[in-house]
TITORRO-676383 format. One record per residue: residue in one letter; x, y negated, z of N, C-alpha, C, CB in turn. Coordinates in steps of 0.2 Angstrom, whole numbers, plus 5000, padded with zeros to 4 digits. Atoms other than C-alpha are relative to their C-alpha. Glycine has a CB too. Example, Ala and Ser with C-alpha at 12.3 -4.5 7.8 and 13.67 -1.06 7.14 Angstrom:
REM TITORRO-676383
a,5004,5006,5000,5062,5022,5039,5004,4994,5000,4995,5000,5006 $
s,4996,5006,4999,5068,5005,5036,4996,4995,5003,5002,4998,4993 $
This chain:
REM TITORRO-676383
x,4993,5002,5000,5239,5215,5961,5002,4996,4994,5004,5007,5000 $
x,4997,5005,5005,5248,5201,5952,5007,5002,4998,4999,4993,5003 $
x,4993,4999,5002,5263,5203,5941,5005,4996,5003,5000,5000,4992 $
x,4995,5004,4997,5279,5198,5949,5004,4996,4995,5004,5005,5005 $
x,4996,5004,5005,5288,5184,5940,5007,4999,5003,4997,4993,4999 $
x,4993,5000,4998,5307,5185,5942,5004,4995,4996,5003,5008,5000 $
x,4996,5005,5004,5317,5170,5937,5007,5003,4999,5001,4993,5004 $
x,4994,4998,5002,5333,5174,5928,5005,4995,5001,5000,5003,4993 $
x,4994,5004,5000,5350,5166,5932,5005,5003,4996,5002,4998,5007 $
x,4995,4997,5004,5362,5169,5918,5007,4996,5001,4999,4999,4992 $
x,4994,5003,4998,5380,5165,5923,5006,5001,4994,5003,5002,5007 $
x,4995,4999,5005,5394,5162,5910,5005,4994,5002,4998,4999,4993 $
x,4994,5004,4998,5411,5154,5915,4998,4996,5006,5001,4995,4994 $
x,5002,5003,4994,5403,5150,5932,4994,4995,5000,5006,4996,5003 $
x,5005,5004,5001,5389,5140,5925,4993,5003,4999,5001,4995,4994 $
x,5007,4997,5001,5370,5143,5924,4998,4998,4993,4995,4997,5004 $
x,5001,5000,5008,5366,5146,5905,4994,5004,4999,5006,5002,4996 $
x,5005,4995,5003,5353,5154,5894,5003,5002,4994,4993,4997,4999 $
x,4996,4998,5006,5361,5165,5881,4995,5003,4996,5005,5006,5002 $
x,5005,4998,5005,5350,5168,5866,5001,5007,4998,5000,4995,4994 $
x,5000,4993,5001,5346,5186,5863,5005,5004,5004,5002,5001,4992 $
x,4995,4997,4995,5358,5190,5877,5007,5002,4997,4997,5007,5002 $
x,4994,4999,5003,5373,5189,5866,5004,4994,5000,4999,5002,4992 $
x,4996,5007,4998,5386,5176,5872,5003,4997,4994,5005,5002,5005 $
x,4997,5003,5006,5393,5173,5854,4995,4996,4997,5003,5005,4996 $
x,5005,5004,5003,5376,5166,5849,4999,4993,5004,4993,5004,5000 $
x,5002,5007,4997,5368,5149,5855,5000,5001,5008,4994,4997,4997 $
x,5000,5000,4993,5372,5146,5873,4997,4993,5003,5007,5001,5003 $
x,5003,5006,4998,5361,5133,5882,5002,5000,5008,4992,5000,5000 $
x,4998,5001,4994,5368,5126,5898,4994,4997,5005,5006,4996,5001 $
x,5005,5003,4996,5356,5122,5913,5003,4998,5007,4995,5006,5001 $
x,4998,5002,4993,5368,5117,5927,5007,5003,5002,4995,5001,5005 $
x,4993,4997,4998,5385,5120,5935,5000,5004,5006,5004,4994,5001 $
x,5000,4997,4994,5379,5128,5951,4995,5005,5000,4999,4995,5006 $
x,5005,4995,5000,5370,5145,5950,4997,5001,5007,5003,5006,4998 $
x,5002,4999,4993,5369,5146,5969,4994,4994,5001,5005,4999,5005 $
x,5005,5005,4999,5359,5129,5969,4994,5002,4996,5003,4993,4997 $
x,5006,4998,5004,5348,5136,5955,4996,5005,5004,5002,5003,4993 $
x,5004,4995,4996,5344,5151,5966,4996,4997,5005,5005,5005,5003 $
x,5004,5003,4995,5339,5140,5980,4994,4996,4998,5005,4995,5004 $
x,5006,5003,5003,5328,5130,5969,4994,5005,4998,5002,4997,4993 $
x,5005,4995,5001,5319,5146,5963,4997,5003,5006,5003,5006,4996 $
x,5003,4997,4993,5317,5152,5981,4995,4994,5003,5006,5001,5005 $
x,5004,5005,4998,5310,5135,5985,4993,5000,4996,5003,4993,4999 $
x,5006,5000,5004,5297,5137,5971,4997,5007,5001,5002,4999,4993 $
x,5004,4994,4997,5292,5153,5980,5002,5007,4996,4993,4999,4999 $
x,4997,4994,5003,5302,5166,5969,5000,5006,5006,5006,4999,4996 $
x,4999,4995,4995,5301,5183,5978,5006,5005,4998,4993,5004,4999 $
x,4994,4997,5002,5316,5190,5968,5003,4996,4995,4998,5008,4997 $
x,4996,5003,5005,5330,5184,5957,5004,5005,4996,5005,4994,5003 $
x,4996,4996,5004,5338,5192,5942,5006,4996,4998,4996,5003,4994 $
x,4994,5003,5002,5356,5188,5939,5004,5004,4995,5005,4999,5006 $
x,4997,4997,5005,5365,5191,5923,5007,4997,5000,4997,4999,4993 $
x,4993,5002,5000,5384,5190,5924,5003,5002,4993,5004,5004,5005 $
x,4997,4999,5006,5390,5188,5906,5007,5000,4999,4998,4994,4995 $
x,4993,4999,4999,5408,5187,5911,5002,5007,5001,5004,4995,5005 $
x,4999,4993,4999,5406,5204,5917,4998,5004,4994,4995,5002,5006 $
x,5002,4996,5007,5397,5210,5901,5006,5000,4995,4994,4997,4997 $
x,4995,5002,5005,5410,5202,5890,5007,5003,5001,5000,4993,4998 $
x,4993,4999,4998,5426,5205,5899,5002,5005,5005,5004,4993,5002 $
x,4999,4996,4994,5423,5217,5913,5004,4996,5006,5004,5007,4998 $
x,4997,5005,4995,5428,5202,5924,4997,5000,5007,5001,4993,4997 $
x,5003,5001,4993,5426,5200,5943,4999,4992,5001,5004,5003,5005 $
x,4999,5007,4999,5427,5181,5941,4994,4997,5003,5001,4996,4994 $
x,5006,5003,4997,5409,5178,5946,4997,5004,5006,4994,5000,4995 $
x,5002,4996,4994,5408,5190,5961,4999,4995,5006,5005,5005,5002 $
x,5001,5004,4995,5410,5176,5973,4994,4996,5000,5006,4995,5001 $
x,5006,5004,5002,5396,5166,5965,4994,5005,5002,5000,4998,4993 $
x,5005,4995,4999,5385,5182,5966,4999,5001,5007,5002,5007,4997 $
x,5000,4999,4993,5389,5184,5984,4997,4994,5003,5007,5001,5003 $
x,5003,5006,4998,5385,5166,5987,4992,4999,4999,5003,4994,4997 $
x,5007,5000,5001,5368,5168,5979,4996,5004,5005,4999,5002,4992 $
x,5003,4995,4996,5364,5183,5989,4999,4997,5007,5004,5007,5000 $
x,5000,5003,4993,5368,5174,6005,4996,4994,5001,5007,4999,5003 $
x,5004,5007,4999,5359,5158,6001,4993,5001,4999,5002,4996,4994 $
x,5007,4999,5000,5342,5166,5998,4998,5006,5004,4998,5001,4993 $
x,5002,4994,4995,5332,5178,6009,4996,5005,4996,4996,4998,5006 $
x,5003,4996,5004,5325,5187,5994,5004,5005,4996,4995,4996,4995 $
x,4995,4996,5004,5332,5202,5984,5002,4997,4994,4996,5007,4998 $
x,4997,5002,5006,5344,5199,5970,5001,5006,4996,5006,4996,5002 $
x,4998,4994,5005,5345,5211,5955,5006,4997,4996,4993,5001,4996 $
x,4994,5002,5003,5361,5211,5946,5001,5004,4993,5007,5001,5004 $
x,4999,4997,5007,5365,5215,5927,5007,4997,4998,4994,4999,4995 $
x,4994,5003,5002,5383,5213,5921,5005,5005,4998,5003,4997,5006 $
x,4995,4996,5003,5391,5227,5912,5003,5005,5005,5005,4996,4996 $
x,4998,4995,4995,5393,5240,5926,5003,5006,4996,4995,5002,5005 $
x,4997,4995,5004,5405,5253,5919,5002,5007,5004,5006,4998,4996 $
x,4998,4994,4996,5409,5265,5933,4996,5000,5007,5007,5000,5001 $
x,5002,5000,4993,5404,5270,5951,5003,4995,5004,5001,5007,5003 $
x,4997,5005,4996,5417,5259,5958,4998,4993,4998,5008,5000,4998 $
x,5003,5007,5002,5410,5244,5948,4993,4999,5004,4998,5000,4993 $
x,5006,5001,4996,5393,5248,5956,5001,4999,5007,4996,5007,4999 $
x,4999,5000,4993,5400,5250,5973,5002,4993,5002,5005,5005,5003 $
x,4997,5007,4999,5409,5233,5972,4994,4995,4999,5005,4998,4994 $
x,5006,5005,5000,5393,5224,5966,4996,5001,5006,4996,5002,4993 $
x,5004,5000,4994,5383,5231,5980,5003,4997,5006,4998,5007,5001 $
x,4997,5003,4994,5396,5224,5992,4999,4993,5000,5007,5002,5000 $
x,5001,5007,5000,5391,5207,5987,4993,4998,5003,5000,4997,4993 $
x,5006,5001,4997,5374,5209,5994,4994,5001,4995,4999,4994,5003 $
x,5006,4999,5005,5363,5213,5978,4996,5006,5003,5003,5001,4993 $
x,5005,4994,4998,5348,5224,5981,4999,5005,4995,4993,4997,5002 $
x,5001,4995,5006,5347,5232,5964,5005,4998,4994,4992,4999,4998 $
x,4996,5001,5006,5358,5234,5949,4996,5003,4994,5007,5003,5001 $
x,5003,4998,5006,5353,5237,5931,5006,5003,4996,4996,4995,4995 $
x,4995,4997,5004,5363,5249,5919,4997,5002,4993,5003,5006,5004 $
x,5002,4998,5007,5362,5251,5900,5005,5004,4997,4999,4993,4997 $
x,4995,4997,5004,5378,5255,5891,5002,5007,5003,5006,4996,4998 $
x,4997,4994,4997,5385,5268,5903,4995,5006,5000,5001,4998,5008 $
x,5004,4994,5000,5369,5278,5902,5001,5004,4994,4992,4997,4999 $
x,4999,4997,5006,5373,5282,5884,5008,5002,4999,4999,4996,4994 $
x,4993,4998,5001,5392,5282,5884,5003,5004,5005,5004,4993,5000 $
x,4998,4995,4994,5395,5291,5901,4995,5002,5004,5006,4996,5003 $
x,5005,4998,4996,5380,5299,5907,5002,5003,5007,4995,5005,4996 $
x,4998,4997,4994,5389,5309,5920,5002,4994,5006,5007,5004,4999 $
x,4998,5005,4996,5396,5293,5928,4993,4996,5002,5005,4994,4997 $
x,5007,5003,4999,5378,5285,5927,4997,5004,5005,4996,4999,4994 $
x,5004,4996,4996,5371,5300,5936,5004,5000,5007,5000,5007,4998 $
x,4996,5001,4993,5385,5298,5950,4997,4994,5003,5007,5000,4999 $
x,5002,5006,4997,5379,5281,5953,4993,5001,5002,5000,4994,4995 $
x,5006,4999,4998,5361,5286,5953,4999,5004,5006,4996,5003,4994 $
x,5000,4996,4994,5364,5300,5965,5002,4997,5006,5004,5006,4998 $
x,4997,5003,4994,5374,5290,5977,4996,4994,5003,5007,4997,4999 $
x,5004,5006,4998,5363,5274,5977,4992,5001,5000,5002,4994,4996 $
x,5007,4999,5000,5346,5281,5973,4996,4996,4995,4997,4999,5006 $
x,5004,5003,5005,5332,5276,5961,4997,4993,5002,4995,5004,4998 $
x,5003,5007,4997,5326,5261,5972,5005,4995,4998,4998,5000,5007 $
x,4995,5005,5001,5343,5253,5969,5003,5000,4993,5005,5001,5005 $
x,4997,4999,5007,5347,5258,5951,4994,5000,4995,5004,5007,4999 $
x,5005,5001,5005,5337,5252,5936,5003,5002,4993,4997,4993,5000 $
x,4998,4999,5007,5338,5259,5918,4998,4994,4996,4998,5007,4998 $
x,5001,5005,5005,5340,5245,5906,4999,5002,4993,5005,4994,5001 $
x,5001,4998,5007,5333,5248,5889,5000,4994,4995,4993,5004,4999 $
x,5000,5006,5005,5339,5235,5876,4999,5003,4993,5007,4997,5000 $
x,5003,4998,5006,5330,5237,5860,5000,4995,4994,4993,5003,5001 $
x,5000,5004,5006,5332,5231,5842,4996,5005,4995,5007,4997,4997 $
x,5003,4996,5006,5319,5237,5829,4999,5008,5003,5003,5000,4994 $
x,5001,4993,4997,5314,5252,5841,5006,5005,5000,4994,5003,4996 $
x,4994,4997,4999,5332,5257,5843,5004,4998,5006,5004,5000,4993 $
x,4996,5002,4994,5342,5257,5859,5007,4997,4997,5002,5006,5004 $
x,4994,5003,5002,5357,5246,5857,5005,4999,5007,5000,4993,4997 $
x,4995,5001,4994,5373,5245,5869,5006,4996,4998,5002,5008,5002 $
x,4993,5004,5001,5390,5237,5871,4998,4993,4999,5004,5003,4995 $
x,5001,5007,5001,5384,5219,5874,4994,4999,4994,5006,4997,4998 $
x,5006,5000,5004,5368,5223,5863,5003,4999,4992,4996,4994,5001 $
x,4997,5000,5007,5380,5225,5847,5000,5006,4997,5007,4997,5001 $
x,4999,4994,5003,5380,5243,5844,4994,5004,5000,5006,5004,5004 $
x,5006,4996,5001,5365,5253,5837,5002,5007,5002,4997,4999,4993 $
x,4999,4993,4998,5363,5271,5844,4996,5005,4996,4999,5000,5007 $
x,5004,4996,5003,5350,5278,5834,4995,5004,5004,5004,5005,4996 $
x,5004,4997,4995,5341,5283,5850,4993,4996,5001,5004,5000,5006 $
x,5007,5003,4999,5322,5280,5852,5000,4998,5007,4994,5005,4998 $
x,5001,5002,4993,5318,5270,5868,4996,5004,5004,4998,4993,5000 $
x,5004,4996,4996,5304,5281,5873,5003,5007,5001,4993,5001,4995 $
x,4996,4993,4999,5315,5297,5870,5005,4999,5006,5004,5001,4993 $
x,4995,5000,4995,5329,5290,5881,4996,4999,5007,5004,4993,4999 $
x,5004,5001,4994,5316,5284,5894,4998,5006,5003,4994,4995,4999 $
x,5002,4994,4997,5309,5301,5896,5006,5005,5002,4996,5004,4994 $
x,4994,4996,4997,5326,5309,5898,5002,4997,5006,5006,4999,4994 $
x,4998,5004,4994,5330,5296,5911,4995,5002,5006,5001,4993,4999 $
x,5005,4998,4995,5314,5300,5920,5001,5007,5003,4993,4999,4997 $
x,4998,4993,4998,5319,5318,5921,5006,5000,5004,5001,5005,4994 $
x,4994,5000,4996,5335,5313,5929,4999,4996,5007,5006,4996,4997 $
x,5002,5003,4993,5326,5303,5943,4999,4993,5000,5005,5002,5005 $
x,5001,5008,5001,5325,5285,5936,4992,4999,5002,5002,4998,4993 $
x,5007,5002,4998,5309,5277,5943,4998,4993,4997,4999,5000,5008 $
x,5002,5006,5003,5310,5260,5935,5005,4998,4994,5002,4994,5005 $
x,4996,5002,5006,5315,5253,5918,4999,4992,4999,4997,5003,4994 $
x,5000,5007,5003,5320,5235,5912,5000,5001,4993,5006,4996,5003 $
x,5000,4999,5008,5314,5234,5894,5000,4993,4997,4993,5003,4999 $
x,4999,5006,5003,5320,5220,5883,5001,5001,4992,5007,4997,5002 $
x,4999,5000,5007,5317,5217,5865,5005,4994,4998,4993,4998,4996 $
x,4994,5004,5000,5334,5209,5861,4998,4994,4995,5006,5003,4997 $
x,5002,5005,5005,5327,5199,5846,4996,4994,5003,4997,5002,4994 $
x,5004,5005,4997,5315,5190,5858,5003,4997,5006,4994,5004,5002 $
x,4997,5002,4994,5326,5187,5872,5003,4993,5000,5006,5005,5003 $
x,4997,5006,5000,5330,5169,5876,4998,4995,4994,5007,5000,5000 $
x,5002,5004,5006,5321,5163,5860,4994,4996,5000,5000,5005,4994 $
x,5007,5003,5000,5304,5157,5866,4996,5002,4994,5000,4993,5001 $
x,5003,4998,5006,5297,5168,5852,4994,5005,5001,5005,5004,4996 $
x,5005,4995,4999,5284,5178,5861,5002,5007,5002,4995,5000,4994 $
x,4998,4994,4998,5285,5194,5870,4998,5006,4996,4997,5001,5007 $
x,5002,4993,5004,5285,5212,5862,4997,5004,5006,5007,5003,4998 $
x,5004,4997,4995,5271,5218,5873,4999,5008,4999,4993,4997,5001 $
x,5001,4993,5002,5269,5234,5863,5006,5005,5002,4999,5001,4993 $
x,4994,4996,4998,5287,5240,5867,4999,5001,5007,5006,4996,4998 $
x,5000,4999,4992,5285,5237,5886,4994,5005,5001,4999,4994,5003 $
x,5006,4995,4999,5268,5246,5885,5001,5007,4999,4994,4997,4996 $
x,4998,4993,5002,5275,5261,5876,5004,5004,5005,5003,5000,4993 $
x,4996,4997,4995,5288,5264,5889,4996,5002,5007,5006,4995,5002 $
x,5005,4999,4994,5275,5262,5904,4996,5006,4999,4996,4994,5001 $
x,5005,4995,5002,5263,5274,5895,5003,5007,5000,4996,4998,4994 $
x,4996,4994,5002,5276,5287,5890,5002,5003,5007,5005,4999,4995 $
x,4997,4998,4994,5284,5288,5907,4996,5000,5007,5006,4996,5001 $
x,5003,5001,4993,5272,5283,5921,5004,4997,5005,4997,5007,5002 $
x,4996,5003,4995,5286,5274,5929,4999,4992,5000,5008,5001,4998 $
x,5001,5007,4999,5287,5256,5935,5004,4997,4994,5003,4997,5007 $
x,4997,5003,5006,5292,5244,5921,5001,4992,5001,4997,5001,4993 $
x,4999,5007,5000,5300,5226,5921,5000,4998,4993,5006,4998,5005 $
x,4999,5003,5007,5297,5216,5905,5005,4995,5000,4993,4998,4998 $
x,4996,5005,5001,5310,5205,5899,5000,4997,4993,5007,5002,5002 $
x,4999,5003,5007,5311,5193,5884,4994,4997,4997,5002,5005,4996 $
x,5005,5003,5004,5300,5180,5875,4994,4997,5003,4998,5005,4995 $
x,5006,5003,4997,5287,5175,5887,5001,4992,5000,4999,5002,5007 $
x,4999,5008,5001,5284,5156,5884,4994,4996,5003,5000,4999,4993 $
x,5006,5003,4997,5267,5152,5892,4996,5004,5005,4996,4996,4995 $
x,5004,4996,4995,5254,5157,5905,4995,5005,4996,4996,4995,5004 $
x,5004,4996,5003,5243,5165,5892,5004,5007,4998,4998,4997,4993 $
x,4996,4994,5002,5257,5178,5887,5001,5003,5007,5007,4998,4997 $
x,4999,4997,4993,5260,5180,5906,4994,5004,5002,5001,4995,5005 $
x,5006,4997,4999,5242,5185,5907,4999,5006,4996,4994,4995,4999 $
x,5000,4994,5004,5244,5197,5893,5004,5006,5003,5003,4999,4993 $
x,4996,4995,4997,5257,5206,5903,4996,5002,5007,5007,4997,5002 $
x,5004,4998,4994,5246,5205,5919,4995,5006,4998,4996,4994,5002 $
x,5005,4995,5002,5234,5216,5909,5003,5007,5000,4997,4999,4994 $
x,4997,4993,5000,5247,5230,5909,5002,5002,5007,5006,4999,4996 $
x,4998,4998,4994,5249,5230,5928,4997,5007,5002,4997,4995,5005 $
x,5003,4993,4998,5237,5246,5930,5004,5005,4997,4993,5000,4997 $
x,4996,4994,5003,5249,5256,5919,5007,5000,5002,5000,5000,4992 $
x,4993,5000,4997,5265,5251,5929,5004,4994,4998,5003,5006,4998 $
x,4996,5006,5002,5271,5235,5921,4999,4995,5006,4998,4997,4993 $
x,5001,5004,4994,5273,5226,5938,5004,4994,5001,5001,5004,5006 $
x,4995,5006,4999,5286,5212,5935,5002,4998,4993,5006,5002,5004 $
x,4998,5003,5007,5292,5201,5921,5006,4995,5002,4995,4996,4996 $
x,4995,5005,4999,5309,5192,5920,4999,4994,4995,5007,5004,4999 $
x,5001,5006,5005,5308,5174,5913,5006,4996,5002,4993,4997,5002 $
x,4995,5004,4999,5322,5163,5910,4999,4993,4997,5006,5002,4997 $
x,5001,5006,5003,5321,5149,5897,4994,4996,5001,5001,5001,4992 $
x,5006,5003,5000,5303,5146,5898,4999,4996,5007,4994,5005,4999 $
x,5000,5003,4993,5305,5142,5917,5004,4994,5000,5002,5005,5005 $
x,4995,5006,5000,5320,5131,5914,4997,4994,4997,5007,5002,4998 $
x,5002,5005,5004,5311,5121,5901,4993,4998,5002,5000,5002,4993 $
x,5006,5002,4997,5295,5119,5912,4994,5001,4996,5001,4992,5002 $
x,5006,4999,5004,5283,5127,5901,4994,5003,5003,5002,5006,4995 $
x,5006,4998,4996,5271,5132,5915,4997,4994,5003,5001,5006,5005 $
x,5003,5006,4998,5259,5118,5920,5002,4998,5007,4993,5000,4999 $
x,4999,5001,4993,5262,5120,5939,5007,4998,5001,4999,5006,5004 $
x,4993,5002,4998,5281,5117,5937,5001,4993,5000,5004,5003,4994 $
x,4999,5008,5000,5278,5098,5934,4999,4998,5008,4994,4997,4996 $
x,5000,5001,4993,5272,5098,5952,5006,5002,5004,4993,5003,5003 $
x,4994,4997,4997,5286,5109,5958,5006,4995,4999,5002,5007,4998 $
x,4994,5005,5001,5299,5097,5950,4999,4994,5004,5001,4999,4992 $
x,5000,5006,4996,5292,5082,5958,5001,5001,5007,4992,4997,4999 $
x,4999,4998,4993,5292,5090,5975,5007,5001,5002,4996,5006,5002 $
x,4993,4999,4999,5310,5095,5973,5005,4995,4999,5002,5007,4997 $
x,4995,5005,5002,5317,5079,5967,5004,4998,5006,4996,4994,4997 $
x,4996,5002,4995,5332,5074,5977,5001,5005,5006,4997,4994,5003 $
x,4999,4995,4995,5331,5090,5987,5007,5002,5002,4996,5007,4998 $
x,4993,4997,4999,5349,5095,5985,5005,4994,4999,5002,5005,4995 $
x,4996,5006,5000,5356,5077,5984,5004,4999,5007,4997,4994,4997 $
């Protein structure tokens, strides 16, 4: 089995961007005005799933990008995973109405576990992913700005007991920096829980992708990659880019 590479589309003010460390107040790199077109490109390049991050949802609890999310879901025939500051069951219901296949939840897990459990109970563990954002082995929430003092392994084990089957693990300091992945963090969650794990953050080349591939037997079955894909850091992308030239003109 090969690890699944999931391209990330970060949306801020309706544009495709890459937000360094997942914090919109830091450096924001723009990669185009049309997230739907970007989704179509990734599908053309044989993506089997797309991860969408709605930073307007994160920052302002805004619905401004819902139409774009819906357009992405209808423009590709592959599952779309959504991350965007879901704060209630109604938020989750509204997001699922756009056509997304799976949502990730982080802050709500800590701030309102009863509401989180309501979402999990109603939509099930195939559609709800627990997102673990980590700085120096500590869970952070609220746009990755608030430290909780909670160990990621401790929280993961508690969530497994509640029925969670998949974790999205992000070392915030690596995210969007092209600084190399924190493989040990991801490995620790997979080994402790026995659940499926998606790695996020820091992957910059095929060798690091192969390092994650080695973790497939323990449950690390997928990796979200953003900046490295947008900046063509994988050799095969040169051929892809030539093939797609003029595709959407």
